[in-house]
C-alpha positions as CSV (number, residue, x, y, z in Angstrom):
1,X,-205.0,24.9,110.1
2,X,-202.7,22.1,109.2
3,X,-199.1,22.0,107.0
4,X,-197.3,19.0,105.5
5,X,-194.0,18.6,105.4
6,X,-192.7,19.6,102.5
7,X,-188.8,18.7,101.1
8,X,-188.0,22.0,99.4
9,X,-184.2,21.9,99.0
10,X,-184.5,17.6,97.5
11,X,-182.5,16.4,99.9
12,X,-183.5,12.4,100.2
13,X,-183.4,12.5,96.3
14,X,-180.0,14.2,96.7
15,X,-178.7,11.9,99.0
16,X,-180.0,9.0,96.7
17,X,-177.4,10.1,94.0
18,X,-174.7,11.0,96.2
19,X,-175.2,7.0,97.8
20,X,-176.0,5.2,94.7
21,X,-173.1,3.0,93.5
22,X,-173.0,4.9,89.6
23,X,-172.2,8.2,91.7
24,X,-169.0,9.9,90.3
25,X,-166.7,11.4,93.1
26,X,-164.5,14.1,92.4
27,X,-162.0,14.6,94.9
28,X,-159.7,16.5,93.5
29,X,-162.1,19.2,93.8
30,X,-162.8,18.7,97.2
31,X,-159.4,18.3,97.7
32,X,-159.3,22.2,96.6
33,X,-162.5,23.2,98.4
34,X,-161.4,21.6,101.6
35,X,-157.6,23.2,101.4
36,X,-159.4,26.6,100.0
37,X,-161.3,26.3,103.4
38,X,-158.2,25.2,105.4
39,X,-156.6,28.7,105.2
40,X,-157.0,31.9,107.7
41,X,-158.0,34.4,105.3
42,X,-161.1,32.4,104.0
43,X,-164.6,32.2,105.5
44,X,-166.3,30.4,102.7
45,X,-166.4,29.2,99.5
46,X,-168.6,30.0,97.1
47,X,-170.1,27.2,94.6
48,X,-171.3,28.2,91.0
49,X,-172.7,26.5,88.3
50,X,-175.2,25.8,85.4
51,X,-178.7,23.8,87.1
52,X,-178.3,20.5,87.2
53,X,-174.3,20.8,87.1
54,X,-174.2,18.7,90.2
55,X,-173.6,21.7,93.0
56,X,-175.8,20.3,96.3
57,X,-174.7,16.5,95.6
58,X,-171.0,17.9,95.6
59,X,-171.7,19.6,98.5
60,X,-173.7,15.5,100.2
61,X,-170.3,14.4,99.0
62,X,-168.4,16.8,100.8
63,X,-170.9,16.5,104.1
64,X,-170.5,13.0,103.8
65,X,-166.3,12.6,104.0
66,X,-165.7,15.1,106.8
67,X,-168.5,14.2,108.7
68,X,-170.6,17.0,108.9
69,X,-173.4,19.3,107.6
70,X,-172.2,21.3,104.8
71,X,-174.7,24.0,104.5
72,X,-175.9,24.5,101.1
73,X,-178.9,26.9,101.1
């Protein structure tokens, strides 16, 4: 039986939002996350919000900013 790849996390769609000229960056929030992660006592940051609030887009934007993958699953 063959399975077809399905993008369960809509990564291509999310990237298209983040790469769009109309995407609103939130540098103040990205800076806060980065400052928090720099603390020796912080191991992770939990991002919560309602569906469609932009949690995944925020992580993709942060990936683009820092140049490495952020795990958002």
